[in-house]
C-alpha positions in Angstrom: 105.7 69.6 103.2 104.6 68.5 106.7 107.1 65.6 106.8 110.0 68.1 106.4 108.5 70.2 109.2 108.2 67.2 111.5 111.8 66.2 110.9 113.0 69.8 111.6 110.9 69.9 114.7 112.5 66.6 115.9 115.9 68.0 115.3 115.0 71.1 117.4 113.7 68.8 120.1 116.9 66.7 120.0 119.0 69.8 120.4 117.0 71.5 123.1 116.2 68.7 125.6 113.2 68.8 127.9 111.6 72.1 128.8 113.4 74.0 131.5 116.7 72.2 130.8 119.5 74.2 129.1 120.6 72.8 125.8 123.9 70.8 125.7 127.0 72.4 124.3 127.0 72.4 120.5 129.8 70.7 118.7 131.7 72.5 116.0 129.7 73.0 112.9 132.0 71.0 110.7 131.7 68.0 113.0 127.9 68.2 112.9 128.0 68.2 109.1 130.0 65.0 109.1 133.5 66.4 108.9 134.3 64.9 112.3 135.7 61.5 113.0 132.3 59.9 113.1 131.6 60.7 109.5 128.2 60.6 107.8 126.0 63.6 107.0 125.5 64.4 110.7 127.8 62.1 112.5 126.9 58.8 114.1 125.8 60.2 117.4 123.3 62.7 115.8 122.1 59.9 113.5 121.3 57.7 116.5 119.6 60.6 118.2 117.4 61.4 115.2 116.6 57.7 114.8 115.5 57.5 118.4 113.2 60.5 118.0 111.8 59.0 114.8 111.0 55.9 116.6 109.2 57.9 119.3 107.0 59.4 116.7 105.2 56.1 116.4 104.2 56.3 120.0 102.6 59.7 119.8 98.9 59.4 120.5 96.2 60.3 118.1 95.3 63.2 120.4 98.7 64.8 119.8 98.6 64.6 116.0 95.0 65.9 116.0 96.2 68.9 118.0 99.1 69.5 115.5 96.7 69.2 112.6 94.4 71.8 114.1 97.2 74.1 114.7 98.1 74.0 111.0 94.8 73.6 109.2 92.2 74.8 111.8 89.2 73.3 110.0 86.8 70.9 111.6 88.7 71.1 114.9 86.0 72.3 117.2 84.0 69.1 117.0 87.2 67.0 117.5 88.4 69.1 120.4 84.9 68.7 122.1 85.1 64.9 121.6 88.6 64.8 123.0 87.5 66.8 126.0 84.6 64.4 126.7 87.0 61.4 126.5 89.4 63.0 128.9 86.7 63.7 131.4 85.2 60.2 131.2 88.5 58.2 131.2 90.6 57.7 134.3 93.7 57.3 132.2 95.5 60.6 131.8 96.0 61.8 128.2 99.1 62.8 126.4 100.9 65.6 128.2 102.0 68.4 125.9 104.7 69.8 128.3 106.9 66.9 127.2 106.9 68.4 123.7 106.3 72.0 124.5 103.8 74.5 123.2 106.6 76.5 121.6 107.6 73.6 119.3 104.0 73.2 118.1 104.0 76.9 117.1 107.3 76.3 115.4 105.8 73.4 113.4 103.0 75.6 112.2 105.3 78.4 111.2 107.6 76.0 109.4 104.7 74.4 107.5 103.5 77.9 106.4 107.0 78.8 105.2 107.0 75.9 102.7 103.6 76.6 101.2 100.2 78.1 101.7 98.7 77.0 105.0 95.6 79.1 105.0 93.0 80.5 102.6 93.6 84.1 103.8 97.3 84.3 103.1 97.8 85.9 106.6 100.4 83.3 107.5 102.6 84.7 104.8 102.9 88.1 106.5 106.4 88.7 107.9 106.5 92.5 108.6 110.3 92.6 108.6 110.9 96.3 109.3 114.5 95.7 110.3 115.3 94.1 106.9 113.4 96.9 105.1 115.5 99.5 106.9 118.7 97.7 106.0 117.8 97.4 102.4 116.8 101.0 102.1 120.1 102.1 103.6 122.1 99.9 101.2 120.1 100.2 98.0 118.2 103.5 98.0 120.5 106.3 97.1 120.2 110.0 97.8 116.8 109.7 99.6 117.4 110.3 103.3 114.0 111.8 103.8 112.1 108.9 102.1 114.1 106.3 104.1 113.3 107.8 107.4 109.6 108.7 106.7 108.7 105.2 105.3 110.4 103.2 108.1 109.0 105.5 110.8 105.4 105.4 109.4 105.3 101.6 108.9 106.9 100.8 112.2 104.5 103.0 114.2 101.5 101.7 112.3 102.4 98.0 112.6 103.2 98.4 116.3 99.8 99.9 117.1 97.4 97.3 118.4 94.3 99.0 116.9 95.0 101.8 114.5 92.2 104.3 114.0 92.6 104.3 110.2 94.5 102.9 107.3 98.1 104.0 106.8 98.3 106.2 103.7 101.6 107.3 102.3 101.9 109.5 99.2 105.3 109.3 97.3 106.2 112.3 95.2 109.1 113.2 92.9 110.6 112.9 89.5 110.6 109.7 87.5 113.4 107.3 88.4 114.0 108.6 91.9 113.0 105.4 93.6 109.2 105.6 94.3 108.5 102.2 92.7 111.6 100.7 94.1 110.6 101.6 97.6 107.1 100.3 97.0 108.5 96.9 95.9 110.8 96.8 98.9 107.9 97.5 101.3 105.9 94.6 99.7 108.8 92.2 99.9 109.5 92.9 103.6 105.9 92.9 104.7 104.9 89.8 102.8 106.8 86.6 102.2 105.5 86.6 98.5 106.2 90.3 97.9 104.2 91.7 95.1 102.9 88.3 94.3 101.1 88.0 97.6 97.3 87.7 97.6 97.3 90.5 100.1 99.0 93.0 97.8 97.2 94.7 94.9 99.0 97.1 92.4 97.0 99.5 90.2 98.6 101.5 87.4 96.3 104.3 86.3 96.9 104.2 82.5 96.9 100.4 82.5 93.9 99.5 84.7 91.7 102.7 84.2 92.6 104.0 80.7 89.3 105.3 79.5 87.3 108.1 81.3 84.1 106.9 79.6 84.2 103.8 81.8 84.8 105.5 85.1 81.6 104.1 86.7 82.5 100.6 85.7 86.1 101.1 87.0 84.8 102.5 90.3 82.6 99.4 90.9 85.4 97.0 90.0 87.9 98.9 92.2 85.6 98.9 95.2 84.9 95.2 94.8 88.6 94.3 94.5 89.5 96.3 97.6 86.7 94.7 99.6 87.6 91.2 98.5 91.3 91.7 99.4 90.4 93.2 102.8 88.1 90.2 103.5 90.8 87.8 102.6 93.6 89.5 104.5 93.8 91.1 107.9 96.7 93.3 106.6 96.4 94.4 103.0 98.7 96.6 100.9 97.4 98.7 98.0 99.8 100.4 95.6 98.5 103.1 93.1 101.1 104.0 90.5 100.7 107.2 88.5 98.2 108.4 91.1 98.1 111.9 89.6 96.3 110.4 86.5 93.6 108.7 88.6 90.1 110.1 87.9 88.7 111.9 90.9 85.7 109.5 91.1 88.1 106.6 91.6 89.9 108.4 94.4 86.5 109.2 95.9 85.8 105.4 95.7 88.9 104.6 97.7 88.2 107.3 100.4 85.9 105.2 102.6 88.6 102.5 102.9 91.0 105.0 104.3 88.7 107.0 106.6 88.9 107.3 110.4 86.9 104.8 112.5 85.7 104.6 116.0 88.3 102.9 118.2 85.5 100.9 119.8 84.9 99.0 116.6 87.4 96.8 114.7 86.8 97.6 111.0 87.9 95.2 108.4 90.2 97.6 106.7 92.0 99.0 109.8 95.1 97.0 108.9 95.3 98.2 105.3 98.2 100.2 103.9 97.9 102.5 100.8 100.8 103.8 98.8 100.2 106.5 96.2 103.0 107.1 93.7 103.0 110.4 91.8 105.3 112.6 89.7 103.3 115.6 91.0 105.3 118.0 93.1 108.6 117.0 91.5 109.4 120.6 90.4 108.9 121.9 93.9 111.1 119.2 95.4 113.8 119.9 92.7 113.7 123.7 93.4 114.3 123.2 97.1 117.2 120.8 96.3 118.7 123.2 93.8 118.4 126.2 96.2 120.3 124.2 98.9 123.0 123.3 96.3 123.4 126.9 95.2 123.7 128.0 98.8 126.5 125.5 99.3 124.4 123.4 101.7 124.4 119.6 101.7 121.1 118.0 100.5 121.1 116.0 103.8 120.3 119.3 105.5 116.9 119.4 103.8 114.3 118.7 106.4 111.0 117.0 106.1 109.2 119.9 107.7 110.4 122.4 105.1 109.8 120.2 102.1 106.5 118.6 103.1 105.0 122.0 103.9 105.8 123.3 100.4 104.8 120.1 98.8 101.4 119.9 100.5 100.7 123.5 99.4 101.5 122.8 95.8 99.3 119.7 95.8 96.3 121.5 97.3 96.6 124.4 94.8 96.9 122.2 91.7 93.4 122.8 90.5 94.0 120.9 87.3 95.0 117.8 89.1 92.4 115.2 89.9 94.6 114.1 92.7 94.1 117.4 94.5 90.4 117.3 93.7 89.9 114.2 95.8 90.3 116.3 98.9 92.4 113.5 100.5 94.9 116.1 101.8 92.2 118.5 103.0 90.5 115.7 104.9 93.9 114.6 106.5 93.5 111.1 105.1 97.2 111.1 103.9 99.4 110.4 106.9 102.7 111.4 105.2 103.7 113.1 102.0 107.0 111.5 101.2 109.4 113.5 98.9 111.9 111.9 96.7 114.8 114.2 95.9 116.4 114.5 92.4 119.4 112.3 91.9 122.9 113.7 91.3 125.8 112.2 89.3 127.3 110.2 92.1 123.9 108.7 92.9 123.6 107.5 89.3 127.0 105.8 89.6 125.8 103.9 92.7 122.7 102.8 90.7 125.0 101.6 87.9 127.1 99.7 90.5 124.0 98.0 91.8 122.9 97.1 88.3 126.2 95.4 87.5 126.2 93.5 90.8 122.6 92.4 90.3 123.6 90.8 87.0 126.9 89.4 88.3 129.0 91.5 85.8 132.4 93.0 86.5 132.8 96.8 86.6 135.3 99.5 87.2 135.1 103.1 88.3 135.7 104.1 84.7 132.8 102.0 83.6 130.4 103.5 86.2 131.5 107.0 85.0 130.7 106.0 81.4 127.2 104.8 82.4 126.5 108.0 84.3 127.8 110.2 81.5 125.2 108.6 79.2 122.4 110.2 81.2 120.9 113.7 80.6 121.4 116.2 83.5 119.5 119.4 84.2 119.2 122.4 84.7 121.0 123.4 81.5 123.5 125.5 83.3 124.4 123.4 86.3 123.7 119.9 84.9 123.2 118.7 88.4 120.2 116.4 88.4 119.6 113.3 86.3 116.5 114.0 84.2 115.4 110.3 84.4 116.9 109.5 87.8 118.2 105.9 87.7 115.3 104.7 85.6 117.2 103.7 82.5 120.5 102.7 84.1 119.9 98.9 83.9 119.4 99.2 80.2 122.5 101.3 79.8 124.8 98.6 81.1 123.8 96.4 78.1 126.4 98.5 76.1 129.1 97.0 78.4 128.3 93.4 78.1 131.2 91.2 77.0 
């Protein structure tokens, strides 16, 4: 835990020298690892340097270690800091000077400690917000969804860069089953939080699992509001994922509405850093019709623009009177920031999904094998057989037929 962090910090100090001094030239990596003539895990010179720093640890004052502890745990520090301040003012002997160690290294120590385990009750220290990594994984692992990639990255980047957003970020994912909605939601969680979906700041709700009976809607509503409030109190940045959103009762969506509403910029609301993802199959037919029209016209699917598809998708969602999702008036009140369409997947996209599934399990594959997996899927419409009816949803199970 903390001992590892201290050792790593000392190694950083050993390699960087005093503040303002450029670090010495690094030796080849192999020599540092002990492959050089000096031998040993680091080499004799590095061992002596680390030994020297470890010896210096014993000379660190109580004041220094109290400061480090406060940087990590932050409990009961105000009283100690006040006492230390009084001692410094009353004593003619100057205290320990932090410039020798450097404020940056103390921050590094805190970050390293947090990376090994929980360092705070709120879980905020586990927030990473790695948008660059998210974009890279979307480009490499999400197939056939140029609109979703761009919309999700742009929305998250703008929201997280805003110092004081006026409202929660609300994204609504739409498309057929197996087109990547859940996959993107998992990637978002894993790149915003070190613990991914297991983070205390992430809550996932599945309509038919968590709210199965309409007779208990009032009870569900109270429980849902309490869970949202508790998560928002615990985390300065929370992520809420609602799967099968089209099956949510309108009362439950009305219960969520206050947590997504606009707020006065003068006040800092607790839920201004919350992110809501709604996943729905609603609108899939409209998305597929647009994709099919482009294919029949001989135009590439990459030519489909967000403006064209989002406009038609919003219109369908607002006119779907039988849908409780539309009844919530979230679209009419402009609470949804972006309607993200997921296009139907074609044959070559299914092959890419099969390739990823083989690689994920460390199994060998050939082009012929990928074709066999893709041919096991059902494609529609009946005449063209263009789009996979289940997207890539059952591909991981299909490769079980090819196990040695």
